[in-house]
Structures are given as C-alpha cells and as structure tokens.
C-alpha positions as CSV (number, residue, x, y, z in Angstrom):
1,M,-50.9,-13.1,-16.0
2,S,-49.5,-16.4,-14.9
3,F,-49.1,-18.2,-11.0
4,K,-44.8,-18.2,-11.9
5,G,-45.4,-14.8,-12.9
6,I,-46.6,-13.1,-10.0
7,I,-44.0,-15.1,-8.0
8,L,-40.9,-13.9,-10.0
9,G,-42.9,-10.8,-9.5
10,I,-43.0,-11.1,-5.9
11,K,-39.7,-12.0,-5.5
12,I,-37.8,-8.9,-7.5
13,A,-39.8,-6.5,-5.6
14,G,-38.4,-8.1,-2.1
15,K,-34.9,-8.0,-3.7
16,N,-35.7,-4.0,-4.1
17,V,-36.8,-3.8,-0.9
18,A,-33.8,-5.5,0.8
19,S,-31.3,-4.2,-1.2
20,F,-33.4,-0.3,-0.8
21,T,-33.2,-1.1,3.3
22,K,-29.3,-2.6,3.6
23,R,-28.6,0.8,1.7
24,Y,-30.0,3.1,3.3
25,L,-30.4,1.4,6.7
26,P,-28.5,4.2,8.6
27,Q,-30.7,6.7,7.5
28,I,-33.4,4.5,8.7
29,M,-31.9,3.5,11.7
30,V,-31.5,7.3,12.9
31,G,-34.7,8.0,11.5
32,A,-36.8,5.8,14.0
33,G,-34.9,7.0,16.4
34,V,-35.7,10.4,16.2
35,C,-39.2,9.5,15.2
36,G,-38.7,6.9,19.1
37,F,-38.0,10.7,21.1
38,V,-40.7,11.9,20.2
39,G,-43.0,8.6,21.2
40,T,-40.4,8.7,24.0
41,A,-41.9,12.4,25.0
42,V,-45.5,11.7,25.2
43,A,-45.3,8.0,26.8
44,S,-43.1,10.6,29.0
45,G,-46.0,13.7,29.6
46,K,-49.1,10.7,29.8
47,A,-47.0,9.1,32.6
48,A,-45.9,12.1,34.1
49,L,-50.2,12.5,34.7
50,K,-50.5,8.8,35.5
51,T,-48.0,9.9,38.4
52,K,-50.1,12.4,40.5
53,D,-53.1,10.2,40.5
54,I,-51.0,7.1,41.8
55,L,-49.4,9.5,44.1
56,D,-52.7,10.8,45.7
57,K,-54.1,7.5,46.0
58,K,-50.8,6.4,47.5
59,D,-51.2,9.7,50.1
60,E,-55.2,8.7,51.0
61,Q,-53.9,5.2,51.9
62,I,-51.7,6.3,54.3
63,K,-53.9,8.6,55.7
64,T,-56.9,5.7,56.0
65,I,-53.8,3.3,57.8
66,D,-53.3,6.1,59.9
67,A,-56.5,6.7,60.7
68,A,-57.2,3.1,61.4
69,L,-54.1,3.3,64.1
70,Q,-55.4,6.2,65.8
71,A,-59.0,5.1,66.1
72,A,-57.7,1.1,67.6
73,N,-56.4,3.4,70.1
74,G,-53.3,1.1,71.6
75,D,-55.8,-1.8,71.6
76,N,-54.9,-5.4,69.9
77,T,-57.4,-5.0,67.1
78,Y,-54.6,-3.0,65.6
79,T,-51.0,-2.9,66.1
80,E,-48.3,-0.4,65.4
81,E,-46.7,-3.8,63.2
82,D,-49.7,-4.0,61.4
83,H,-49.5,-0.6,60.7
84,K,-45.9,-0.9,59.5
85,N,-46.4,-3.6,57.2
86,D,-49.4,-2.0,55.7
87,I,-47.4,0.8,55.3
88,K,-44.6,-1.2,53.3
89,I,-47.6,-2.7,51.5
90,V,-48.6,0.0,50.1
91,K,-45.6,1.7,49.4
92,T,-44.5,-1.5,47.8
93,Q,-47.8,-1.6,45.5
94,T,-47.3,2.8,44.7
95,A,-43.6,1.8,43.3
96,V,-45.2,-1.1,41.1
97,K,-47.3,0.8,39.4
98,L,-45.0,4.0,38.8
99,A,-42.8,1.2,37.6
100,K,-45.5,0.2,34.7
101,T,-46.1,3.4,34.2
102,F,-42.3,4.2,33.3
103,A,-42.0,1.4,31.6
104,L,-42.9,2.8,28.5
105,P,-40.9,5.4,27.6
106,V,-38.1,4.3,29.3
107,T,-38.6,1.1,27.0
108,L,-38.3,3.6,23.9
109,G,-35.7,5.3,25.4
110,A,-33.3,2.4,25.5
111,A,-34.7,1.6,22.1
112,S,-34.4,4.9,20.5
113,T,-30.7,5.2,21.5
114,A,-29.7,2.4,20.0
115,L,-31.1,2.9,16.8
116,V,-29.6,6.6,16.9
117,L,-25.9,5.0,18.3
118,G,-26.6,2.1,15.8
119,G,-27.1,4.4,12.6
120,H,-23.9,6.8,13.2
121,H,-21.5,3.3,13.7
122,I,-22.5,1.6,10.4
123,L,-22.4,5.7,8.9
124,G,-18.9,5.9,10.6
125,R,-17.5,2.8,9.6
126,R,-18.9,3.0,5.7
127,A,-16.5,6.0,5.7
128,A,-14.0,4.9,6.7
129,V,-14.3,2.2,4.1
130,A,-14.5,5.1,1.6
131,L,-11.8,7.2,2.5
132,S,-9.7,4.0,2.6
133,A,-10.4,3.1,-0.6
134,A,-10.2,7.2,-1.6
135,Y,-6.5,6.4,-0.2
136,E,-5.5,3.3,-2.0
137,A,-6.7,5.4,-5.7
138,Q,-4.9,8.1,-5.0
139,K,-1.5,6.3,-4.1
140,K,-2.5,4.4,-7.1
141,L,-2.8,7.6,-9.1
142,Y,0.3,8.8,-7.5
143,S,2.2,6.2,-8.5
144,Y,1.0,6.3,-12.3
145,D,1.6,10.1,-12.8
146,K,5.5,9.3,-11.0
147,N,5.6,6.7,-13.7
148,V,4.8,8.5,-16.7
149,V,6.7,11.1,-15.3
150,A,9.8,9.5,-15.6
151,Q,9.3,7.7,-18.7
152,L,8.0,10.7,-20.9
153,G,9.0,13.8,-19.0
154,E,7.0,16.5,-17.6
155,E,6.1,18.0,-20.3
156,T,4.2,15.2,-21.7
157,A,3.0,14.0,-18.4
158,A,1.1,17.8,-17.9
159,K,-0.4,17.0,-22.1
160,L,-1.7,14.1,-20.9
161,R,-3.0,15.6,-17.1
162,D,-4.5,18.3,-19.3
163,G,-6.2,15.8,-22.4
164,L,-4.1,16.8,-25.1
165,K,-3.4,14.1,-27.3
166,I,0.3,13.4,-28.4
167,D,1.7,11.0,-31.0
168,K,4.7,8.4,-30.9
169,E,6.9,10.7,-32.8
170,T,6.4,12.7,-29.9
171,V,6.1,11.0,-27.1
172,A,10.0,9.5,-28.2
173,E,10.8,13.0,-28.2
174,E,9.6,14.2,-25.1
175,M,11.5,10.5,-23.9
176,K,14.5,11.4,-24.9
177,K,15.0,15.2,-24.0
178,A,13.9,13.9,-20.4
179,E,16.6,11.6,-20.0
180,E,19.1,14.3,-21.5
181,K,17.7,16.8,-19.2
182,A,18.3,14.4,-16.2
183,E,22.0,13.3,-17.6
184,K,22.4,17.1,-17.8
185,D,21.0,18.1,-14.5
186,W,21.8,15.3,-11.8
187,P,25.1,14.0,-12.9
188,E,26.3,14.0,-9.2
189,E,23.4,11.9,-8.0
190,K,24.3,9.0,-10.9
191,Q,27.4,8.5,-7.7
192,K,25.6,9.7,-4.9
193,A,27.3,8.3,-1.3
194,W,26.1,6.3,0.8
195,M,26.4,5.4,4.9
196,D,26.1,3.2,7.5
197,V,24.6,4.1,10.6
198,P,24.6,1.5,13.3
199,F,22.3,1.3,15.9
200,L,22.2,-1.0,19.2
201,F,18.1,-1.9,20.0
202,D,18.4,-3.0,23.8
203,S,17.5,-2.0,27.3
204,V,19.8,0.7,27.8
205,S,19.5,2.7,24.4
206,C,15.3,1.9,24.3
207,G,14.8,0.5,28.0
208,F,11.6,3.2,29.5
209,G,9.3,3.9,26.6
210,G,11.8,3.1,23.6
211,G,9.7,-0.3,23.3
212,W,12.6,-2.5,24.2
213,H,11.2,-5.6,25.6
214,E,12.3,-9.2,26.4
215,S,10.4,-10.6,25.0
216,A,11.5,-11.9,20.9
217,Y,7.9,-11.4,19.7
218,S,7.4,-8.3,21.2
219,R,11.1,-6.5,20.1
220,W,10.4,-8.0,16.6
221,C,6.6,-6.6,16.1
222,K,8.7,-3.0,17.8
223,I,11.1,-3.7,14.6
224,K,8.5,-4.1,11.9
225,N,5.9,-1.5,13.7
226,A,8.8,1.3,13.8
227,Y,9.9,0.6,10.5
228,Q,6.1,0.8,8.8
229,A,5.6,3.9,10.9
230,S,8.8,5.7,9.4
231,C,7.7,4.8,5.9
232,D,4.7,6.5,6.0
233,R,6.1,9.3,7.4
234,L,9.1,9.2,4.7
235,Q,6.3,9.6,2.1
236,V,4.1,12.2,3.7
237,N,7.0,14.7,5.4
238,G,9.4,13.6,1.7
239,H,12.7,13.4,3.7
240,M,13.3,11.9,7.0
241,S,16.4,11.6,8.7
242,V,18.3,8.5,11.2
243,N,17.7,11.4,14.5
244,E,14.2,11.2,14.0
245,V,13.5,7.4,13.3
246,L,15.6,7.0,16.4
247,W,14.1,9.9,18.7
248,S,10.4,9.2,17.3
249,E,10.1,5.5,17.0
250,F,12.9,4.5,19.8
251,S,12.9,7.2,22.5
252,H,16.4,7.2,22.3
253,S,18.4,10.3,21.6
254,S,20.6,11.4,17.8
255,V,23.6,8.9,17.2
256,T,24.5,11.1,13.7
257,D,26.3,14.3,13.5
258,G,24.4,16.6,10.3
259,D,20.7,15.3,8.7
260,H,21.6,12.1,7.0
261,G,18.9,10.1,5.9
262,W,16.2,9.6,3.1
263,I,14.7,11.4,0.6
264,C,11.6,10.5,-1.0
265,D,9.6,13.2,-3.6
266,P,6.2,14.2,-3.3
267,H,6.4,15.1,-6.8
268,G,7.5,11.7,-7.8
269,Y,10.9,12.6,-9.6
270,G,13.0,10.9,-7.1
271,T,12.8,8.3,-4.1
272,D,14.6,6.6,-2.0
273,E,14.0,3.3,-0.3
274,M,14.1,3.0,3.5
275,Q,16.7,0.6,3.9
276,W,17.8,-1.1,7.1
277,I,20.1,-3.8,7.5
278,I,18.9,-6.4,11.2
279,D,21.0,-8.5,12.9
280,A,18.9,-11.3,13.7
281,G,21.4,-13.8,15.6
282,Y,22.0,-15.8,12.3
283,G,23.7,-12.9,9.9
284,D,22.6,-9.5,8.4
285,I,19.2,-9.5,6.4
286,P,17.1,-7.0,4.7
287,I,14.0,-5.3,7.4
288,Q,11.6,-6.8,4.0
289,E,12.7,-10.5,5.5
290,F,12.9,-9.2,9.2
291,I,9.1,-8.4,9.0
292,T,8.1,-11.5,8.0
293,E,6.4,-14.4,9.3
294,R,9.7,-17.4,8.5
295,G,11.8,-14.1,10.2
296,Y,10.4,-13.8,13.2
297,A,10.4,-17.6,13.8
298,E,14.0,-17.9,13.2
299,Y,14.5,-14.5,14.6
300,A,13.1,-15.9,18.0
301,E,15.0,-19.5,17.9
302,K,18.6,-17.3,17.8
303,G,18.0,-13.8,18.0
304,D,20.1,-12.4,21.0
305,D,17.7,-11.6,23.9
306,D,20.8,-8.9,25.0
307,G,20.2,-6.8,22.0
308,T,19.7,-6.4,18.6
309,W,21.6,-4.3,16.1
310,I,20.2,-2.3,13.1
311,T,22.0,-0.9,11.2
312,F,20.3,2.4,8.9
313,K,21.8,2.7,5.1
314,V,21.3,6.6,4.6
315,R,22.4,9.5,2.2
316,S,25.6,10.6,3.5
317,G,25.2,14.2,2.7
318,D,22.4,17.3,3.7
319,I,19.6,15.6,2.7
320,S,17.5,18.5,3.5
321,K,19.0,20.9,0.9
322,L,19.0,18.1,-1.9
323,Y,15.0,17.9,-0.8
324,N,14.8,21.5,-1.8
325,K,17.1,21.3,-4.9
326,I,14.8,18.2,-6.2
327,N,11.8,20.2,-5.6
328,D,13.4,23.4,-6.8
329,R,14.0,22.0,-10.3
330,K,10.9,19.7,-10.2
331,R,13.0,17.2,-12.0
332,A,15.1,13.9,-10.9
333,K,15.7,10.1,-11.9
334,I,15.0,7.2,-9.5
335,Y,18.5,6.1,-9.1
336,R,19.4,2.4,-7.3
C-alpha cells in the first residue's frame, strides 16, 4: 500500500470516528458520567480511610502540644501564646491534608454530574428538533389531505389513503360528484353572513393583566402574539369565538351576545381564516399587514397612544351548531 493510500485510510477512519462520536455523543457523555460516579464512590472510600489516619495524627499532635504546655509549668520557655499558635498550625495542616484527600472524589463527582447533565441537555434538544420536524410534516400531510379531499372528493381520497389505484376517468367522475354533493348539501353556506365586532384595546379594557402598555412596541407585540395564539387555538379546537379571544388573550369580559367566531374543521372539509382589522392611526389595515416590520414602524409613528381599535370579522351565526353540522356531514367546501 502506498503512503497516500495510508493517509487516505487514516482520514476516512478519522471521519468515521468523528461521525460516530457526534451521533452518539449524549450516550457517551452519560456513560462516562455513570463511570465517573463509580470512580467517585471508590475514591471517596479511599479518602475516608485516609481521613481516620489524618485525624488521629492531629489528635496526637494536639496531645503533644498540650503536654509541652504542662511541662513548661508557667515558665517562659513555652507560653500560652505559643500553645495557641501551634494548635492553629496543626488544624490548618489537617484541613489542607483533608482538602487534598477529598479533591479527587469531589472533582470526579462534579465532572460526572456535568457529563450526565450535558448529555441529557443534548438529548432534550434533539428530541425538540425531532418533535418540531414531526409537527411540520404532520401539518404538510394535513394540508395535502385537505386539498385532496377538496379537489377529488372523500371517496377518491379514501382510495388513495388505502393505496388503491384510480384512473383519470374515475378521478374526473369523483370530482364531479363531490362538486354536486357540495352544491346540494351546503347551499346556505354560499352566502354565509359576517358581522363586525369592534373592540378597543386600551388601558381601561385591558389595563390589569390584559397586556396594555404605554410602549407602542409592547402593544404591537401583544396584538401580534394574541392573533398568532388565537390562530393556533383555532386550528387545535376547530372553532373559536370572539369572547374566547377577548378573555384568553386580553383578559377582557365578553362583548358579544351569542357564539360568534370562526370555524376550522379538523377533518379538512371547511375553514375560516381569522380576520382582524386594526386601526393603526393611518387607516384600517388587515392584521397580516399590521404584524410586519413596516406595519410596526408606521404604527409606532402614527398610532394612538390612548388605544387601538380592533375589528373582528366573524360569522353572525352560532358557530358551535355549524361546527357540529360540519363534523356530522364530513363534507364542506372552502368558501371565501
């Protein structure tokens, strides 16, 4: 084998070792920490045995010093001051010996604890990354399945989920059936009624615990976070009312009579986008524009420091009944 071949083999082996170490670093750290705890126990046992000898020697030295004081019998050859100084020296030397004796087990214990905690931290971060990736994949799969159902119909989508093959004619026929069924089942939804619910976000309505602050940036962040949190809850719960938004996000009592709000069907048959209109001091703008950097800059310059009007665009009907209706029929279209 040539010299270059040997060097190449060493490089490949080094990369494999580095890759293995990086992949199993948490397990290696935890294993090393456990071995370190075993070493700590052994070192502590040895230190404990040495401790008895050190303390016995200290007692002997103190007895010798006390005997020297008694032998002096009050003369100036060995005074009380000399006796106290010698006792201090003996105690100091004993403390130093004990510190040296227990230095190894203490160091091993601290290092082992750091290794175990470090490995646990890395495993926690990896688990969080894996969970985030799984959540994103689930969202994409949910969106894909929803589009398939909306465009091809539930029957065709069910066949695709089961791995059955379908031809183009079948797809076209199923799409036509789905459209006809949607037209038949949901005529009242085509002209669904909307209503505007105004709300003033200020120090009076949201003063204590509701997120109001004199800083324009803090108010902007509160509205942005409230909108994003409400959208997430809408996705999870399937439907959400204005009263729930006001109570959970702004700590404000309900302002509407009835169950007005939005619907997001978890089965993917129909959905509403949460629409908020913000009075930013230079005209009403959608929440999607308000939560941008440009939206904040204009709000900070022209916004009213006394309060911000938020207009919620919601369904005028009872969303809980309609939500149950959607779940019962398992079919709806996305209406805009």
